[in-house]
C-alpha positions as CSV (number, residue, x, y, z in Angstrom):
1,V,52.7,128.4,22.5
2,A,51.0,131.3,20.2
3,K,53.6,134.1,20.4
4,S,55.9,131.5,18.3
5,L,53.4,130.0,16.8
6,A,53.3,131.4,13.4
7,G,56.4,133.5,13.0
8,G,54.8,136.9,13.7
9,V,51.2,136.0,12.5
10,P,48.4,136.6,14.9
11,I,47.4,133.3,15.8
12,G,46.3,131.0,19.1
13,A,46.9,127.7,20.4
14,T,46.5,125.8,23.1
15,L,48.2,122.5,24.4
16,T,46.6,120.2,26.7
17,T,46.4,116.4,27.8
18,E,43.7,114.4,27.2
19,A,43.0,113.9,31.0
20,V,42.5,117.4,31.1
21,E,40.5,117.8,28.1
22,R,38.0,115.4,29.7
23,G,37.2,118.1,32.1
24,F,35.4,120.3,29.2
25,K,31.7,119.6,28.4
26,G,31.1,120.5,25.2
27,S,33.3,122.1,21.7
28,H,35.1,124.8,22.1
29,N,34.8,127.2,19.5
30,S,35.6,130.8,18.3
31,T,35.1,133.3,15.8
32,F,38.3,133.5,14.0
33,G,39.3,129.5,14.4
34,G,41.0,127.8,11.5
35,N,42.0,131.4,9.6
36,P,43.6,129.8,6.7
37,L,46.3,133.0,7.2
38,A,46.9,132.1,10.4
39,C,47.0,128.6,10.0
40,A,49.0,128.5,6.8
41,A,51.8,130.8,8.6
42,G,51.8,128.3,11.7
43,T,52.4,125.4,9.6
44,A,55.1,127.1,7.5
45,A,56.9,128.3,10.8
46,I,56.7,124.5,12.6
47,D,57.9,123.1,9.7
48,Y,61.0,125.7,9.6
49,T,61.1,125.4,13.2
50,V,61.4,121.5,12.9
51,R,63.6,121.3,9.9
52,E,66.0,124.1,11.3
53,R,66.4,122.0,14.2
54,L,65.3,125.6,15.9
55,P,65.1,123.9,19.8
56,E,68.4,122.3,19.4
57,R,70.4,125.3,18.0
58,A,68.8,127.3,20.6
59,E,70.3,125.0,23.6
60,R,73.8,124.8,21.7
61,L,74.2,129.1,21.2
62,G,72.5,129.6,24.6
63,S,74.8,127.0,26.6
64,W,77.9,128.4,24.6
65,A,77.2,132.1,25.4
66,M,76.2,131.2,29.1
67,D,79.7,130.0,29.3
68,E,81.2,133.0,27.7
69,I,79.6,135.0,30.1
70,R,80.6,132.8,33.3
71,G,83.9,133.0,31.5
72,L,84.2,136.8,32.0
73,E,83.8,136.5,36.2
74,A,83.2,139.7,35.5
75,P,82.9,141.2,39.3
76,G,79.3,143.0,38.4
77,V,77.6,139.6,37.8
78,R,75.7,138.0,40.7
79,E,74.4,135.0,38.3
80,V,73.7,133.9,34.9
81,R,71.1,132.1,34.2
82,G,69.0,130.7,31.2
83,L,67.2,128.3,28.9
84,G,68.1,128.2,25.2
85,L,68.4,131.9,24.2
86,M,66.7,133.1,26.6
87,I,69.4,134.4,29.3
88,G,69.4,136.4,32.3
89,I,72.2,138.4,33.7
90,E,71.9,138.6,37.6
91,L,73.9,142.1,38.5
92,R,74.9,143.1,42.2
93,E,73.8,146.4,40.9
94,K,71.1,148.5,38.9
95,A,71.3,147.2,35.1
96,A,70.8,150.3,33.2
97,P,74.2,151.3,32.7
98,V,74.7,148.1,31.5
99,L,71.8,148.2,28.9
100,E,72.6,151.7,27.9
101,A,76.3,149.9,27.0
102,L,74.5,147.5,25.3
103,Q,72.2,150.3,23.4
104,D,74.8,152.5,22.7
105,D,76.9,149.2,21.2
106,G,73.7,148.3,18.7
107,V,72.4,145.3,21.1
108,I,68.9,145.0,22.1
109,A,68.5,143.6,25.5
110,I,65.9,144.9,28.1
111,G,66.0,144.6,32.0
112,G,64.2,142.3,34.6
113,G,63.6,144.2,37.7
114,S,66.3,146.8,38.7
115,S,69.0,144.4,38.5
116,V,69.0,141.8,35.6
117,V,69.9,142.1,32.1
118,R,67.8,139.7,30.0
119,L,68.7,138.8,26.6
120,L,66.1,137.0,24.2
121,P,67.7,137.1,20.5
122,P,65.4,135.3,17.8
123,L,65.7,131.8,17.7
124,V,67.3,132.4,14.0
125,I,69.7,134.9,15.0
126,P,73.2,134.5,12.6
127,E,75.6,133.2,14.8
128,E,78.0,136.1,13.9
129,Q,75.0,138.6,15.5
130,W,74.8,136.5,18.3
131,T,79.0,136.5,19.1
132,R,78.9,140.3,18.4
133,A,76.2,140.6,21.3
134,I,78.1,138.3,23.6
135,E,81.3,140.7,23.0
136,A,79.5,143.6,23.3
137,L,78.1,142.3,26.4
138,G,81.3,141.7,27.7
139,R,82.1,145.1,27.0
140,A,78.7,146.3,28.9
141,L,79.8,144.4,32.0
142,R,83.6,145.5,32.4
143,H,82.8,149.2,31.6
144,G,78.9,150.0,31.7
């Protein structure tokens, strides 16, 4: 959970259950544990995430995007899968041409292996930018 916990400020965290915790004897300490800046950033990021309902928003925007991508019926697409805004489009051929076309169209995407296009936008992406990215993906899949 550390990567997204503080909105880009370095912080670390571990989540566990009481049953797992009982297996650790003593206490866990760290040299930089409790850093006030990191903790303030973490608290602010959590507050924002809850207040703005970012998990629900990610689910809504991700479901919409996957439906849109599936609706393209692009013959080069083998499978569309995802969780929230983390989406993978498995292609029948190499992903490089599609990734290149996306980049040329101003969309940052990364590959996963040689045949998967991964979309990992920030949870706060404006809806109009997300719509534009999915439209660009459609163009890239048709012509990439």
